[in-house]
N, C-alpha and C positions, 0 to 999 in steps of 0.2 A: 536590604539590598536583595535582588532577584538572583536565584540559584542559577540559572542559566546562563547569566554573564558573569558569574564569578567561577563557576565548576564546582561550587560547594553544594553538595544536594540537601534537599529539604526532604527527610524522611518522614511521610506523612502517614497517620492513622488510615487504614483502607478498609478492614472490614473485621467486623466483631460477631460472631454467630454462636449465641450461648447454647443453642440447640444441639451444635454439632458436637458428637460424641470423639471426634479426632482431634479437639482442640489440644495443642502441644504448647505447654509453657516452659520458658527458658530454665526455671529451676529443676524440672523434673525430665525433661527431653534427654533420649538416649540417642545421640547424634550418630552412634555407631550403628544401630539398627536402619540402615538407609531404605530398605523396603517400607518399613513403616513411617518413617518421615516422609517419603514420596506419596505415600498413601494420604498421609494428613495434609500436605500440600494440595494434592489434587482435589480432595473433599472441600479445601478452602476455595480454590478456583471455581469449581464446578456450581459452588452455593450461589452464582450468578448464573442461572441457566437460560435466560431469555431476556430480551430487551428491546424497545422501540425507542428511539432517542434521536433528537435534533442537536447536532453537534456544530459548533463554530470553531473555525479553525483560523489561527493567524500564525503565518510561516514570515520568519525573519532570518536575513541573511546578515551577517555581521562582517564578513570578509570572505574574498577570494582568493586563491593562489595560483599563480601562473608559473609554468616552465616552458619558456619559448627557447626557440631555435631560429635565429634571424642571419640572412644573408649579409655580409660587411661588403665595403667597396671592392675587396679582392675576392669576393666570393668564398671568404673565410667563414665557415660554420660558428658562430659564438652563441652559448647559452647564455639566457638571462632570465634571472629569476625576480618576481614581484610578487607583492602581497597586496591586494586592493582592498582597503577598507573603507566601508561603508558607514558614514556619519551623517544623518541618524541610521540606522540599518535598513536595508530594503524590507519590505513587508508585501505580502500578499494574502488576503482574505477568501475564505470558501465557506460555504454552508453546506450540511449535509445531513440526510436523513439516514440512519443506519438500524437496520432490525435482524435480530439474531434469536434463533431459537432450534435446539436439537441439531445443530451443526448446518443447517440451514440458513442462507444470508441474503439480504436485499440492502441494498446500497444505491441513494439517491444523491447527485451532484447537482446544485444549483448555481447558476450564474450570480455572484456576488452582487452585480450592479441592478441586473433586470428582476432578478429572484426566478428566472425560468429555469426549467429542467435540463441540464445539459447533459446528462448521462445518467442511465439506470442500469444495474445488474444484480444479478442475484441467481440463486439454484439451491441444490441440494449437495450430498456428500459425493454425488457421482456426477453431475453435468450442471454446468450454468451457462447464462445468456447475458449479453451486453447490448443496450439499444442506445443510440445517439440519434435523438429525434431532430434535431436540426438538418442533418444530412440524411435523415432515413437509411442508416446502415446499422447491422447488427451482427453480432457473432454467437455460433452456439460451439463450446468446448467443453473439455473434461474439468472437473470441478479443481481448484487450487490455483487458479489466477488470482491477480491483485485487480481489486477495484478500484484502489486508493493507493496513491503515494504512501511511502513508509512514514509512519509518525501520524498520518491521518485517520488511522483506524482505531476506534476505540477499544477492540480487542486487544491492541497492543499494550493497554494499560494496565493488564491483569493476567491476560491468557495467552496470547501469542509474540512471536518475534520474528523478525524477517518478513512481516506481510502476512504470511498465512500459515507459518508452522507452530504447532501448540508448544508452549514452554515445557509441559509434561511427556512429550515426545522426545524431545532433546534431552531430558534427563533422564529418561528411562533407558534411551539406547547407550549413555554412557554412564549407566549405573556403576559399573565395575571400577572406574576410575574418577567416580563423584567425589569432590571434598565438601563437607559439611562443617560448619564452625560457627561460634558466636562472633557477633561484631556490633559495635555502636549504641550509645546510649544504655549505660549498665547491661549489656548483651541483651538488649531487647530483640534484636534481631538475628535470626539463624540464616546464616548464607550458604546456598547452594550454589557451587561453582564446577563449571566442567573444563575439561581440557579443550584444545584446539586442533587436535588430531586430524589433519585432511583425509579421513578413511570413506570410501564410497558408501560403505553402509551405514554411516551416519548423516543425520540431516544438519544441514549448516556446518559441515565438518571443519571449515577453514577458519570458524570462530569460536571464541569461548564465551562464555554467560556467567554472571553474578547474579542471583535471583536473590533479593534482601526481602525475606519473610518476616513478618511482623507477629511475634510471639502473643502480643496482647490482643491480636485482632484474627485469630484461627489461622493464622499463617498465610494470609492473604499478602500477595505481593507490594510492596510499598515502594520498589525501584529494582530496576532491570538494567543492568550493565552489559554492553557487548564489547569484546575485545580482540584483537589480533596480536600475534607474536610474530615479530619480524627478527631475525638473529637471535639475540639473548633477552631483546626487550619485548616487554609486555605493554602494548598500547592502546588506549580507550578510543574505540570506534564510535560508540554513542551511549547515550543514559537517558532512561525515560522514568520520570519521577511522578508520583502522584502527588499533588499538591492541596487537594481539597476532595472532600468526600461527603455523602449525604448518609443521614439515617433513614431507611426505607420501612424497617420493620424490627421489631425488639432483636437486639443483638447482630443487626444486619445492616453494614454500611457498603456504599458502593463508589467508586470515584466518580466525580464529576469534573474535575480539572486535572490536567497534567501537561507537563514538558518533556519533549523529546530533543535532545541536543545529540549533534554530531560534532566531532572534534579534529582537528588538524593533526595531520599523522608525517608532516614534513619538517624535520629539522631546520633546514637551511634557508627558512623564509622568516623566522623570529616569530611564529605564532604557534609552535608546537604544543599540541595537547591543550590548545584552546578551542572553547566553543566557536565555531564557523558559521551554524545556523541553529534554528531553534524551531519546533512547531509546538504551539498551545493550542490544546484542545480544552473547549469549555462547553459542558453540557447544557442546554436549556432547560433547566428543571421544571418548568411549567409546561413544556409539550414531550414530556418524556416519562416512560415508563420501565419498570424491571420486574422480572419474575412473575410475568403474566402470562395468559394463553394468547398465543400468536397463531391467527387463523393461516392454514396452511397456502392458501390463496396469495398471501403476502410476496411469497417466494416465487410467483409465476410472472417472468418476463413476457409481457406481449408484443407482437410486431405487428403493426398496420398494412394495410395494403400497400404494395409498392416499395416495400423496404427490400435492400439488398442485404441479404444474409450470407456470411460466410460460415459455413458447416465444417470446423477443423475435424471433428469425428468422422463425419461422411467423406471428408475431401470433395466438397463441393460448395459452389454457391449458388443462391437462387434468388428470384425476384417473387414476393409473396404476391399470390393473386386473390387472396381474401383475407381479413383480419384472423391472425393467428391468436388461440386462446392460451398458447404458452405451455401447453402439457402433452402435444402430441407431434413429434417430429414426422411420423408418416404422413398426418394430414399437412403438415407444413409443406412437404414435398409434393404430394399428390395435387395440391392446388397451387402450384407455383406457376408462374406467367412463364418463366423461363429458367432453365436449368445449366450450369456450367460445372462439369465433371473435373477432375485432377486438377484443383486448384492448389495443392501444396508446391511450395517454394515459387509461387506467383503472387503477384498483389492484385486484389481485385477491387478496384475502386470505382463508384458510380462518377464521383467528381473529375475523371478523366475524359468523358464523353465529349465534352467541350472542345478539346483539344484534338480529337478527331474530326469533328464538324468544321472547326477552323482552319486545320490545316486542308482539309478536302475543299472548302470556300476559296482558301487562297489559290490552291492549284487550279480551279475552273478560273479564276479571274485571270491568273497568268496565262492560261491557254486562250481563252477568249483575246487577251490583248495582243497576246502575238499574232494570232491569226489576222486581227484587225490591221497591224502593222505592217505584214506582209501582203494583205490586201491592197492597201494604200499605195505600196510599192511597186506593186504589179500596175495598176491604174495609171501611176505616174510616167511609167516606163511607155506604155501603150500610148498615152497622150503625145510624150515626145516623138 
């Protein structure tokens, strides 16, 4: 029985790294030495330092919940609650290429039906770009944005939470209040549990996390839970579970399949804390590589001539006048066909041009028609 339907986690072996001197075993781990435990966890996570993967995604929705307010015959506001269950589940597939090395990323999203490239994004620790080939639109922005919907990113299987926030950043920011304890399968797992205090100085402060680290596999995360506290209750928001892994080198296994579930938090609809959706990731092992050298050119996102580029860093939008190599913003602006300054707070969309031309055309037709009718009336009066 699948874990994402029952809510029972499958805790899978994730990584064993025999050459790692920071390996922690359940029998001799000193859980009170928080800095040492965090160092060991980080050593395990960073043992996967690069990859170039083809990933297949299957997203499923089991039910949706509604809280509706409707007008009655007497205009009396009545609240109606319902949970719409999908049987069989609604599903959507997506294929991506995901590349990572030294903090730099590249993500390519392909159309599931045609296989054509829909979107490509990438960059380094400072700046990133996104390009949409079909509409010839692009963006330049500071690093830290999401290229994929949560649950679709391979880094979330072992390294990140909330899309782009590193697990280690969250744990180290909350080091003083961090709870570390053993759990599951003969205390095989060491759990790193954070609080949910919504402090501004803490990343993802409104959420708490439980990281289930596998002591038999160098403390690589086998499962990551995200939860919220409402009142006196702790409610599970999401759970990412590694369900299959691959040995790529002696003592080194990497995730090749995972499930990320999200859970209902509404008590009034009969589906409380049941999985309402799940994202299944499967790595195409024949077209994927780990821990190899990645050429820096992989992370350059180029813009062809005629691309409408919104630059959020420089507060401008431009239309490229020549192909852009992807590594020189000054050259991009210097060779632009058109520059629109001060775009913050405004939406710049190439596709709206047809609206203005259409409105102008209608106006001309109306003007000509009105003049023609006036001419006919004058002619009729003169004849009479």
